[in-house]
DSSP file (Angstrom, degrees, kcal/mol; ACC not computed):
  #  RESIDUE AA STRUCTURE BP1 BP2  ACC     N-H-->O    O-->H-N    N-H-->O    O-->H-N    TCO  KAPPA ALPHA  PHI   PSI    X-CA   Y-CA   Z-CA
    1    1 A M    >>        0   0    0      0, 0.0     3,-1.7     0, 0.0     4,-1.7   0.000 360.0 360.0 360.0 -16.8  -16.4    2.6    4.6
    2    2 A S  T 34  +     0   0    0      1,-0.3     0, 0.0     2,-0.2     0, 0.0   0.779 360.0  58.0 -63.6 -25.2  -13.9    2.5    7.5
    3    3 A N  T 34 S+     0   0    0      1,-0.2    -1,-0.3    59,-0.0     3,-0.0   0.657 105.5  51.6 -77.6 -13.1  -14.4   -1.2    7.8
    4    4 A I  T <4 S+     0   0    0     -3,-1.7    59,-1.5     1,-0.1     2,-0.6   0.888 101.7  63.0 -83.6 -45.7  -13.3   -1.6    4.2
    5    5 A V  E  <  -A   62   0A   0     -4,-1.7    57,-0.3    57,-0.2     3,-0.1  -0.733  59.7-177.2 -86.8 118.2  -10.1    0.5    4.5
    6    6 A L  E    S+     0   0A   0     55,-2.7     2,-0.3    -2,-0.6    56,-0.2   0.746  72.2   7.6 -86.8 -26.5   -7.6   -1.2    6.9
    7    7 A F  E     +A   61   0A   0     54,-1.4    54,-2.7   125,-0.0     2,-0.3  -0.972  64.2 169.0-154.6 140.1   -5.0    1.5    6.8
    8    8 A E  E     +A   60   0A   0     -2,-0.3     2,-0.3    52,-0.2    52,-0.2  -0.955  12.1 141.4-153.9 136.9   -4.8    5.0    5.2
    9    9 A D  E     -A   59   0A   0     50,-1.9    50,-2.7    -2,-0.3     2,-0.5  -0.971  47.7 -98.1-161.8 170.2   -2.3    7.8    5.6
   10   10 A I  E     -A   58   0A   0     -2,-0.3    24,-2.8    48,-0.2    25,-0.3  -0.865  39.9-168.4 -99.4 129.0   -0.6   10.6    3.6
   11   11 A F  E     -AB  57  33A   0     46,-3.4    46,-2.6    -2,-0.5     2,-0.4  -0.821  13.9-149.5-116.2 155.3    3.0    9.8    2.5
   12   12 A V  E     -AB  56  32A   0     20,-1.3    20,-1.0    -2,-0.3     2,-0.6  -0.994  25.9-120.4-122.3 132.5    5.8   11.9    1.1
   13   13 A V  E     + B   0  31A   0     42,-2.6    41,-2.7    -2,-0.4    18,-0.3  -0.612  36.1 169.6 -74.3 117.0    8.3   10.4   -1.4
   14   14 A D  E     +     0   0A   0     16,-3.1     2,-0.3    -2,-0.6    17,-0.2   0.812  63.6  11.1 -94.5 -39.1   11.8   10.7    0.2
   15   15 A K  E     - B   0  30A   0     15,-1.6    15,-2.5    37,-0.1     2,-0.4  -0.973  56.5-157.1-141.9 152.5   13.9    8.5   -2.1
   16   16 A I  E    S- B   0  29A   0     -2,-0.3    13,-0.2    13,-0.2     4,-0.1  -0.994  79.5 -14.4-132.1 127.4   13.5    6.8   -5.4
   17   17 A D  S >  S+     0   0    0     11,-2.9     3,-2.0    -2,-0.4    -1,-0.1   0.901  71.1 170.5  51.4  50.1   15.6    3.8   -6.4
   18   18 A S  T 3  S+     0   0    0     10,-0.4    -1,-0.1     1,-0.3     3,-0.1   0.748  77.8  48.6 -64.5 -23.4   18.2    4.4   -3.6
   19   19 A D  T 3  S-     0   0    0      1,-0.3    -1,-0.3     9,-0.1    -2,-0.1   0.207 130.1 -86.3 -96.8  14.2   19.8    1.0   -4.4
   20   20 A G    <   -     0   0    0     -3,-2.0     2,-0.5    -4,-0.1    -1,-0.3   0.030  54.3 -65.7  95.3 152.6   19.9    1.8   -8.1
   21   21 A K        +     0   0    0      1,-0.2     6,-0.1    -3,-0.1     3,-0.1  -0.628  47.4 176.2 -78.2 124.3   17.4    1.3  -10.8
   22   22 A K        +     0   0    0     -2,-0.5     2,-0.3     4,-0.3    -1,-0.2   0.759  63.9  31.1 -99.8 -31.2   16.8   -2.4  -11.4
   23   23 A F  B >  S-C   26   0A   0      3,-0.6     3,-0.5     1,-0.1    -1,-0.2  -0.954  70.6-129.5-133.0 149.1   14.0   -2.4  -14.0
   24   24 A D  T 3  S+     0   0    0     -2,-0.3    -1,-0.1     1,-0.2    -3,-0.0   0.877 107.1  31.1 -63.3 -41.0   13.1    0.0  -16.8
   25   25 A K  T 3  S+     0   0    0     21,-0.1    21,-1.4    20,-0.0    22,-1.0   0.284 110.7  71.2-107.5   9.6    9.4    0.4  -15.9
   26   26 A V  E <   -CD  23  45A   0     -3,-0.5    -3,-0.6    19,-0.3     2,-0.4  -0.986  52.8-173.7-130.6 136.4    9.5    0.0  -12.1
   27   27 A S  E     - D   0  44A   0     17,-2.2    17,-2.9    -2,-0.4     2,-0.7  -0.968  21.1-135.3-124.5 146.3   10.9    2.3   -9.4
   28   28 A R  E     - D   0  43A   0     -2,-0.4   -11,-2.9    15,-0.2   -10,-0.4  -0.893  26.0-163.2-100.0 115.4   11.2    1.6   -5.7
   29   29 A I  E     -BD  16  42A   0     13,-3.2    13,-2.3    -2,-0.7     2,-0.4  -0.721   6.8-157.6 -99.1 150.3   10.0    4.6   -3.7
   30   30 A E  E     +BD  15  41A   0    -15,-2.5   -16,-3.1    -2,-0.3   -15,-1.6  -0.984  24.9 152.4-122.9 137.3   10.7    5.2    0.0
   31   31 A G  E     -BD  13  40A   0      9,-2.1     9,-2.8    -2,-0.4     2,-0.4  -0.985  34.4-132.2-158.0 166.2    8.5    7.4    2.1
   32   32 A R  E     -BD  12  39A   0    -20,-1.0   -20,-1.3    -2,-0.3     7,-0.2  -0.965  28.1-120.1-125.3 141.8    7.2    8.2    5.6
   33   33 A S  E     -B   11   0A   0      5,-2.8     4,-0.4    -2,-0.4   -22,-0.3  -0.490  11.2-140.9 -82.9 152.7    3.6    8.8    6.5
   34   34 A Q  S    S+     0   0    0    -24,-2.8    -1,-0.1    -2,-0.2   -23,-0.1   0.859  92.9  28.7 -81.2 -38.0    2.5   12.1    8.1
   35   35 A N  S    S+     0   0    0    -25,-0.3    -1,-0.1     1,-0.1   -26,-0.1   0.869 129.3  31.1 -95.4 -40.9    0.0   10.9   10.7
   36   36 A C  S    S-     0   0    0    -26,-0.2    90,-0.5     2,-0.1    -2,-0.1   0.466  93.9-128.6-100.6  -3.2    1.0    7.4   11.7
   37   37 A D        +     0   0    0     -4,-0.4     2,-0.3     1,-0.2    89,-0.2   0.900  50.7 160.6  54.1  46.0    4.8    7.8   11.3
   38   38 A M        -     0   0    0     87,-0.1    -5,-2.8    91,-0.0     2,-0.4  -0.752  33.9-140.2 -96.9 145.2    5.0    4.6    9.1
   39   39 A Y  E     -DE  32 124A   0     85,-3.2    85,-3.0    -2,-0.3     2,-0.4  -0.868  22.5-169.8-103.6 137.6    7.9    3.9    6.8
   40   40 A M  E     -DE  31 123A   0     -9,-2.8    -9,-2.1    -2,-0.4     2,-0.4  -0.992  21.2-168.5-135.4 136.2    7.1    2.4    3.4
   41   41 A L  E     +DE  30 122A   0     81,-2.4    81,-2.6    -2,-0.4     2,-0.4  -0.977  25.7 174.8-109.4 132.3    9.1    0.8    0.5
   42   42 A L  E     -DE  29 121A   0    -13,-2.3   -13,-3.2    -2,-0.4     2,-0.5  -0.981  29.7-140.4-146.9 130.0    6.9    0.4   -2.5
   43   43 A D  E     -D   28   0A   0     77,-2.6     2,-0.4    -2,-0.4   -15,-0.2  -0.777  28.0-170.0 -85.5 128.2    7.6   -0.8   -6.1
   44   44 A V  E     -D   27   0A   0    -17,-2.9   -17,-2.2    -2,-0.5     2,-1.2  -0.967  29.0-123.3-124.6 135.6    5.5    1.3   -8.6
   45   45 A N  E >>  -D   26   0A   0     -2,-0.4     4,-1.8   -19,-0.2     3,-1.1  -0.662  28.2-171.2 -74.4  99.3    5.0    0.8  -12.3
   46   46 A T  T 34 S+     0   0    0    -21,-1.4    -1,-0.2    -2,-1.2   -20,-0.2   0.579  75.7  72.5 -76.1  -9.3    6.3    4.1  -13.5
   47   47 A E  T 34 S+     0   0    0    -22,-1.0    -1,-0.3     1,-0.1     3,-0.2   0.845 116.1  21.8 -69.9 -31.8    5.1    3.5  -17.0
   48   48 A V  T <4 S+     0   0    0     -3,-1.1     2,-0.3   -23,-0.3    -2,-0.2   0.627 136.7  30.4-107.9 -18.5    1.5    4.1  -15.8
   49   49 A Y  S  < S-     0   0    0     -4,-1.8    -1,-0.2     2,-0.0     2,-0.2  -0.751  73.1-156.9-147.5  93.9    2.1    6.1  -12.6
   50   50 A R        -     0   0    0     -2,-0.3     2,-0.3    -3,-0.2    -5,-0.1  -0.495   9.9-166.5 -75.5 136.4    5.1    8.4  -12.4
   51   51 A M        -     0   0    0     -2,-0.2     2,-0.3    -7,-0.1    -2,-0.0  -0.945   3.3-169.5-123.6 145.6    6.5    9.3   -9.0
   52   52 A R    >   -     0   0    0     -2,-0.3     3,-2.2   -37,-0.0   -39,-0.3  -0.939  37.5 -88.6-130.8 154.0    9.0   12.1   -8.1
   53   53 A I  T 3  S+     0   0    0     -2,-0.3   -39,-0.2     1,-0.3     3,-0.1  -0.402 116.8  27.6 -59.1 133.6   10.9   12.9   -4.9
   54   54 A G  T 3  S+     0   0    0    -41,-2.7    -1,-0.3     1,-0.3   -40,-0.1   0.223  84.8 142.1  94.8 -13.1    8.7   15.2   -2.8
   55   55 A D    <   -     0   0    0     -3,-2.2   -42,-2.6   -43,-0.1     2,-0.5  -0.366  40.0-149.4 -60.6 139.0    5.4   13.9   -4.2
   56   56 A K  E     +A   12   0A   0    -44,-0.2    90,-3.1    -3,-0.1     2,-0.3  -0.945  25.7 163.8-111.8 132.0    2.7   13.7   -1.6
   57   57 A F  E     -AF  11 145A   0    -46,-2.6   -46,-3.4    -2,-0.5     2,-0.4  -0.988  36.9-121.6-147.0 153.9    0.1   11.0   -1.9
   58   58 A T  E     -AF  10 144A   0     86,-2.8    86,-1.8    -2,-0.3     2,-0.4  -0.821  28.7-166.8 -94.1 138.5   -2.6    9.3    0.1
   59   59 A M  E     -AF   9 143A   0    -50,-2.7   -50,-1.9    -2,-0.4     2,-0.3  -0.993   5.8-177.0-128.4 131.4   -2.2    5.5    0.3
   60   60 A A  E     -AF   8 142A   0     82,-2.5    82,-2.6    -2,-0.4     2,-0.5  -0.948  16.1-152.7-126.9 148.5   -4.9    3.1    1.5
   61   61 A L  E     +AF   7 141A   0    -54,-2.7   -55,-2.7    -2,-0.3   -54,-1.4  -0.990  24.9 173.0-117.7 127.0   -4.9   -0.7    2.0
   62   62 A A  E     -AF   5 140A   0     78,-2.2    78,-3.2    -2,-0.5   -57,-0.2  -0.949  37.4-142.0-135.5 152.7   -8.3   -2.3    1.7
   63   63 A H  S    S+     0   0    0    -59,-1.5     9,-0.5    -2,-0.3     2,-0.3   0.616  89.5  13.9 -88.2 -13.5   -9.6   -5.9    1.7
   64   64 A T        -     0   0    0    -60,-0.4    -1,-0.1     7,-0.1    76,-0.1  -0.979  55.0-143.3-152.9 159.7  -12.2   -5.1   -1.0
   65   65 A L  S    S+     0   0    0     -2,-0.3    19,-2.9     5,-0.1     2,-0.4   0.476  71.0 109.9-100.3  -7.1  -13.1   -2.5   -3.5
   66   66 A N    >   -     0   0    0      4,-0.5     3,-1.8    17,-0.2    17,-0.1  -0.558  65.0-145.4 -73.6 125.5  -16.9   -3.0   -3.0
   67   67 A L  T 3  S+     0   0    0     15,-0.5    -1,-0.1    -2,-0.4   -63,-0.1   0.727  98.6  58.3 -65.7 -22.1  -18.3    0.0   -1.2
   68   68 A D  T 3  S-     0   0    0      2,-0.1    -1,-0.3   -64,-0.0    -2,-0.1   0.482 115.1-115.4 -86.0  -1.4  -20.8   -2.2    0.7
   69   69 A G    <   +     0   0    0     -3,-1.8    -2,-0.1     1,-0.3     3,-0.1   0.440  63.5 148.5  86.4  -0.8  -17.9   -4.2    2.2
   70   70 A T        -     0   0    0      1,-0.1    -4,-0.5    -5,-0.0    -1,-0.3  -0.387  57.1 -92.8 -67.1 147.2  -18.7   -7.4    0.5
   71   71 A P        -     0   0    0      0, 0.0     2,-0.2     0, 0.0    -7,-0.1  -0.190  42.6-102.0 -60.2 150.6  -15.7   -9.6   -0.3
   72   72 A D        -     0   0    0     -9,-0.5    -8,-0.0     1,-0.1     0, 0.0  -0.530  21.4-147.5 -72.6 137.3  -14.1   -9.3   -3.7
   73   73 A T        -     0   0    0      2,-0.3    -1,-0.1    -2,-0.2     3,-0.1   0.700  33.6-120.2 -80.1 -19.1  -15.0  -12.1   -6.1
   74   74 A G  S    S+     0   0    0      1,-0.3     2,-0.4     0, 0.0    -2,-0.1   0.394  80.9 105.0  92.4  -2.9  -11.7  -12.1   -7.9
   75   75 A Y  S    S-     0   0    0      2,-0.0     2,-0.5     0, 0.0    -1,-0.3  -0.894  72.4-123.5-113.8 142.5  -13.3  -11.3  -11.2
   76   76 A Y        -     0   0    0     -2,-0.4     0, 0.0    -3,-0.1     0, 0.0  -0.717  25.8-170.4 -81.4 125.9  -13.4   -8.0  -13.1
   77   77 A T        -     0   0    0     -2,-0.5     4,-0.2     4,-0.1    -2,-0.0  -0.878   9.8-152.6-121.0  99.3  -17.0   -7.0  -13.8
   78   78 A P        +     0   0    0      0, 0.0     2,-0.3     0, 0.0    -2,-0.0  -0.285  46.0  85.5 -67.1 154.4  -17.2   -4.0  -16.1
   79   79 A G  S    S-     0   0    0      2,-0.1    -2,-0.1     1,-0.1     0, 0.0  -0.917  90.0 -53.4 146.2-171.3  -20.1   -1.7  -15.8
   80   80 A G  S    S+     0   0    0     -2,-0.3     2,-0.3     2,-0.0    -1,-0.1   0.287  79.9 130.4 -85.8  10.5  -21.5    1.3  -14.0
   81   81 A R        -     0   0    0     -4,-0.2     2,-0.1     1,-0.1    -2,-0.1  -0.494  55.9-129.8 -71.4 127.7  -20.9   -0.1  -10.5
   82   82 A K        +     0   0    0     -2,-0.3   -15,-0.5     3,-0.0     2,-0.3  -0.453  32.0 177.2 -74.3 147.4  -19.1    2.4   -8.2
   83   83 A S    >   -     0   0    0    -17,-0.1     3,-1.4    -2,-0.1     4,-0.3  -0.928  46.8-100.8-144.4 169.6  -16.1    1.1   -6.3
   84   84 A L  G >  S+     0   0    0    -19,-2.9     3,-1.6    -2,-0.3     4,-0.1   0.807 116.0  69.1 -59.6 -30.8  -13.5    2.4   -3.9
   85   85 A A  G >  S+     0   0    0      1,-0.3     3,-1.8   -20,-0.3    -1,-0.3   0.742  81.7  74.1 -62.4 -24.1  -11.1    2.5   -6.8
   86   86 A D  G <  S+     0   0    0     -3,-1.4    -1,-0.3     1,-0.3    -2,-0.2   0.732  93.3  54.3 -62.2 -21.3  -13.0    5.4   -8.3
   87   87 A K  G <  S+     0   0    0     -3,-1.6    -1,-0.3    -4,-0.3     2,-0.3   0.414 106.4  60.9 -93.1   1.1  -11.5    7.7   -5.7
   88   88 A Y    <   -     0   0    0     -3,-1.8    56,-0.2    -4,-0.1     3,-0.1  -0.804  64.0-146.3-128.6 166.5   -7.9    6.8   -6.5
   89   89 A E  S    S+     0   0    0     54,-2.6     2,-0.4     1,-0.3    55,-0.2   0.694  86.4  36.0-103.2 -26.2   -5.5    7.0   -9.5
   90   90 A Y  E     +G  143   0A   0     53,-2.0    53,-2.6     2,-0.0     2,-0.4  -0.993  65.1 177.8-137.9 125.3   -3.4    3.8   -9.0
   91   91 A V  E     +G  142   0A   0     -2,-0.4     2,-0.3    51,-0.2    51,-0.2  -0.990   3.5 178.6-133.5 136.0   -4.6    0.5   -7.7
   92   92 A M  E     -G  141   0A   0     49,-2.3    49,-2.8    -2,-0.4     2,-0.4  -0.966  15.8-147.5-132.2 152.5   -2.9   -2.9   -7.2
   93   93 A H  E     +G  140   0A   0     -2,-0.3     2,-0.2    47,-0.2    47,-0.2  -0.976  35.0 138.0-120.2 131.5   -4.1   -6.2   -5.9
   94   94 A G  E     -G  139   0A   0     45,-2.9    45,-2.4    -2,-0.4     2,-0.4  -0.802  43.9 -95.6-153.9-165.5   -1.8   -8.5   -4.0
   95   95 A K  E     -GH 138 115A   0     20,-2.1    20,-2.3    43,-0.2     2,-0.5  -0.990  26.3-125.5-133.4 132.2   -1.2  -10.9   -1.1
   96   96 A L  E     + H   0 114A   0     41,-2.9    40,-2.5    -2,-0.4    18,-0.3  -0.647  34.3 170.2 -74.4 119.2    0.3  -10.3    2.3
   97   97 A Y  E     +     0   0A   0     16,-2.2     2,-0.3    -2,-0.5    17,-0.2   0.524  55.4  29.6-113.8  -6.9    3.1  -12.8    2.6
   98   98 A K  E     - H   0 113A   0     15,-1.3    15,-2.5    36,-0.1     2,-0.4  -0.961  47.6-177.0-157.2 136.7    5.1  -11.9    5.7
   99   99 A I  E     + H   0 112A   0     -2,-0.3     2,-0.3    13,-0.2    13,-0.2  -1.000  23.7 162.0-128.6 130.2    4.5  -10.2    9.1
  100  100 A S  E     - H   0 111A   0     11,-2.3    11,-3.1    -2,-0.4     2,-0.3  -0.953  28.8-133.5-145.8 165.4    7.4   -9.6   11.4
  101  101 A D  E     - H   0 110A   0     -2,-0.3     2,-0.3     9,-0.2     9,-0.2  -0.870  14.0-167.2-117.9 152.6    8.5   -7.6   14.5
  102  102 A E  E     + H   0 109A   0      7,-2.8     7,-3.0    -2,-0.3     2,-0.1  -0.998  53.9   0.9-140.0 136.7   11.7   -5.7   15.0
  103  103 A G  S    S-     0   0    0     -2,-0.3     2,-0.3     5,-0.2     5,-0.2  -0.342  74.5-105.4  84.8-169.2   13.1   -4.3   18.3
  104  104 A S    >   +     0   0    0     -2,-0.1     3,-1.9     4,-0.1     4,-0.0  -0.973  66.8   5.5-154.9 165.3   11.5   -4.5   21.7
  105  105 A G  G >  S-     0   0    0     -2,-0.3     3,-1.5     1,-0.3     0, 0.0  -0.298 129.3 -12.4  60.1-136.9    9.6   -2.5   24.3
  106  106 A K  G 3  S+     0   0    0      1,-0.3    -1,-0.3     3,-0.0    -3,-0.0   0.576 137.5  61.8 -75.0  -6.3    8.7    1.0   23.2
  107  107 A H  G <  S+     0   0    0     -3,-1.9    -1,-0.3     2,-0.1    -2,-0.2   0.272  74.7 130.1 -98.2   9.5   11.1    0.6   20.2
  108  108 A L    <   -     0   0    0     -3,-1.5     2,-0.4    -5,-0.2    -5,-0.2  -0.458  35.5-174.0 -67.3 130.7    9.0   -2.3   18.8
  109  109 A K  E     -H  102   0A   0     -7,-3.0    -7,-2.8    -2,-0.2     2,-0.3  -0.983  10.9-149.9-125.8 138.7    8.2   -2.0   15.1
  110  110 A A  E     -HI 101 125A   0     15,-3.1    15,-2.3    -2,-0.4     2,-0.4  -0.810  10.8-160.8-106.1 150.7    6.0   -4.2   13.1
  111  111 A E  E     -HI 100 124A   0    -11,-3.1   -11,-2.3    -2,-0.3     2,-0.4  -0.984   6.9-166.3-131.5 140.9    6.4   -4.9    9.4
  112  112 A I  E     -HI  99 123A   0     11,-2.2    11,-2.2    -2,-0.4     2,-0.4  -0.980   7.4-158.0-123.0 144.9    4.1   -6.3    6.8
  113  113 A Y  E     -HI  98 122A   0    -15,-2.5   -16,-2.2    -2,-0.4   -15,-1.3  -0.982  10.8-177.3-122.8 128.7    5.2   -7.4    3.3
  114  114 A V  E     -HI  96 121A   0      7,-2.3     7,-2.1    -2,-0.4     2,-0.5  -0.982  14.9-150.0-128.3 137.7    2.8   -7.6    0.4
  115  115 A S  E     -HI  95 120A   0    -20,-2.3   -20,-2.1    -2,-0.4     2,-0.7  -0.937   4.9-168.0-107.8 125.7    3.5   -8.8   -3.2
  116  116 A Y  E >  S- I   0 119A   0      3,-3.6     3,-1.4    -2,-0.5   -22,-0.2  -0.706  79.0 -51.4-109.2  75.6    1.4   -7.2   -6.0
  117  117 A G  T 3  S-     0   0    0     -2,-0.7     3,-0.1     1,-0.3    -1,-0.1   0.843 120.2 -36.8  61.5  34.4    2.2   -9.6   -8.8
  118  118 A G  T 3  S+     0   0    0      1,-0.4     2,-0.5   -75,-0.0    -1,-0.3   0.112 116.4 111.5 102.4 -20.5    6.0   -9.2   -8.1
  119  119 A L  E <   - I   0 116A   0     -3,-1.4    -3,-3.6   -76,-0.1    -1,-0.4  -0.787  61.8-147.2 -84.0 126.4    5.8   -5.5   -7.2
  120  120 A L  E     - I   0 115A   0     -2,-0.5   -77,-2.6    -5,-0.2     2,-0.4  -0.631  19.7-168.8-104.9 153.1    6.6   -5.4   -3.5
  121  121 A M  E     -EI  42 114A   0     -7,-2.1    -7,-2.3    -2,-0.2     2,-0.4  -0.999   2.2-171.8-135.3 137.3    5.6   -3.3   -0.5
  122  122 A M  E     -EI  41 113A   0    -81,-2.6   -81,-2.4    -2,-0.4     2,-0.5  -0.998   5.6-172.2-125.3 126.8    7.0   -3.2    3.0
  123  123 A L  E     -EI  40 112A   0    -11,-2.2   -11,-2.2    -2,-0.4     2,-0.4  -0.983   9.8-179.3-120.4 125.8    5.2   -1.1    5.6
  124  124 A K  E     +EI  39 111A   0    -85,-3.0   -85,-3.2    -2,-0.5     2,-0.3  -0.977  24.9  77.9-133.7 136.5    6.9   -0.6    8.9
  125  125 A G  E    S+ I   0 110A   0    -15,-2.3   -15,-3.1    -2,-0.4   -87,-0.1  -0.985  72.3  11.1 167.5-154.0    5.9    1.2   12.1
  126  126 A D    >   -     0   0    0    -90,-0.5     3,-1.9    -2,-0.3     4,-0.3  -0.276  59.9-134.9 -55.2 126.4    3.8    1.1   15.3
  127  127 A P  G >> S+     0   0    0      0, 0.0     3,-1.6     0, 0.0     4,-0.8   0.743  98.6  72.9 -58.3 -24.0    2.3   -2.4   15.8
  128  128 A S  G 34 S+     0   0    0      1,-0.3     4,-0.2     2,-0.2     3,-0.1   0.755  95.5  52.0 -65.2 -21.9   -1.1   -0.9   16.6
  129  129 A Y  G <4 S+     0   0    0     -3,-1.9    -1,-0.3     1,-0.2     3,-0.1   0.539 110.7  48.6 -86.7  -6.9   -1.5    0.0   12.9
  130  130 A I  T X4 S+     0   0    0     -3,-1.6     3,-1.9    -4,-0.3    -2,-0.2   0.508  79.9  95.1-109.6  -8.9   -0.7   -3.6   11.8
  131  131 A T  T 3< S+     0   0    0     -4,-0.8    -1,-0.1     1,-0.3    -2,-0.1   0.760  79.6  58.7 -61.0 -27.5   -3.0   -5.6   14.1
  132  132 A Q  T 3  S+     0   0    0     -4,-0.2     2,-0.3  -126,-0.2    -1,-0.3   0.481  88.6  93.6 -83.4  -1.2   -5.8   -5.9   11.6
  133  133 A F    <   -     0   0    0     -3,-1.9     2,-0.3  -127,-0.1    -3,-0.0  -0.686  56.6-164.6 -95.0 147.5   -3.6   -7.6    8.9
  134  134 A E    >   -     0   0    0     -2,-0.3     3,-1.7   -36,-0.0   -38,-0.2  -0.952  30.2 -94.9-130.3 148.4   -3.3  -11.4    8.6
  135  135 A L  T 3  S+     0   0    0     -2,-0.3   -38,-0.2     1,-0.3     3,-0.1  -0.328 111.3  16.1 -57.9 140.1   -0.9  -13.7    6.7
  136  136 A D  T 3  S+     0   0    0    -40,-2.5    -1,-0.3     1,-0.2     2,-0.2   0.556  90.5 151.2  68.7  11.4   -2.1  -14.6    3.2
  137  137 A Q    <   -     0   0    0     -3,-1.7   -41,-2.9   -41,-0.2     2,-0.4  -0.511  46.9-126.5 -71.8 137.9   -4.7  -11.8    3.3
  138  138 A K  E     - G   0  95A   0    -43,-0.2     2,-0.4    -2,-0.2   -43,-0.2  -0.733  35.5-175.2 -84.8 133.4   -5.6  -10.4   -0.1
  139  139 A L  E     - G   0  94A   0    -45,-2.4   -45,-2.9    -2,-0.4     2,-0.5  -0.980  23.6-145.2-135.4 143.0   -5.1   -6.6   -0.2
  140  140 A F  E     -FG  62  93A   0    -78,-3.2   -78,-2.2    -2,-0.4     2,-0.5  -0.902  14.2-153.3 -99.9 133.5   -5.8   -3.7   -2.5
  141  141 A L  E     -FG  61  92A   0    -49,-2.8   -49,-2.3    -2,-0.5     2,-0.4  -0.939  15.0-171.7-104.3 129.6   -3.3   -0.9   -2.5
  142  142 A L  E     -FG  60  91A   0    -82,-2.6   -82,-2.5    -2,-0.5     2,-0.3  -0.984   3.3-176.5-126.7 132.1   -4.9    2.4   -3.6
  143  143 A M  E     +FG  59  90A   0    -53,-2.6   -54,-2.6    -2,-0.4   -53,-2.0  -0.960  10.5 174.9-131.7 146.2   -2.9    5.7   -4.3
  144  144 A R  E     -F   58   0A   0    -86,-1.8   -86,-2.8    -2,-0.3     2,-0.1  -0.945  29.1-126.1-148.4 127.2   -3.8    9.2   -5.2
  145  145 A K  E      F   57   0A   0     -2,-0.3   -88,-0.3   -88,-0.2   -90,-0.0  -0.439 360.0 360.0 -71.7 145.8   -1.4   12.2   -5.5
  146  146 A L              0   0    0    -90,-3.1   -89,-0.2    -2,-0.1    -1,-0.1   0.377 360.0 360.0-104.9 360.0   -2.3   15.3   -3.5
């Protein structure tokens, strides 16, 4: 399954809507990961998945939900088929639209930006955790509170 999940870590919510609340049903959370020291901004639909400051959650980015690693077809197929989503509480599907670098030398940080139907994510940190991502790549974001 490790070839399915491109990134996974435990995050803690540090701030919510630090620039003010822009939408009724969406909050922008900020958090830092425990193992990889990655910083994340993420828009979450709070009508279906409420987040609070101090919440600890695991977040994974995967290229498919199929446990055998086969690419996602883009169609929802109901039924008894097990998927990676079964292990998580909140799942979004989106597209990586920007990869950039900031700083230089040992202070170099890489950033990826993904849009999940208008809900945005920015993940920033050590470039070694970002090398497996590609521009225009389709990604699933999966979250589960701990």
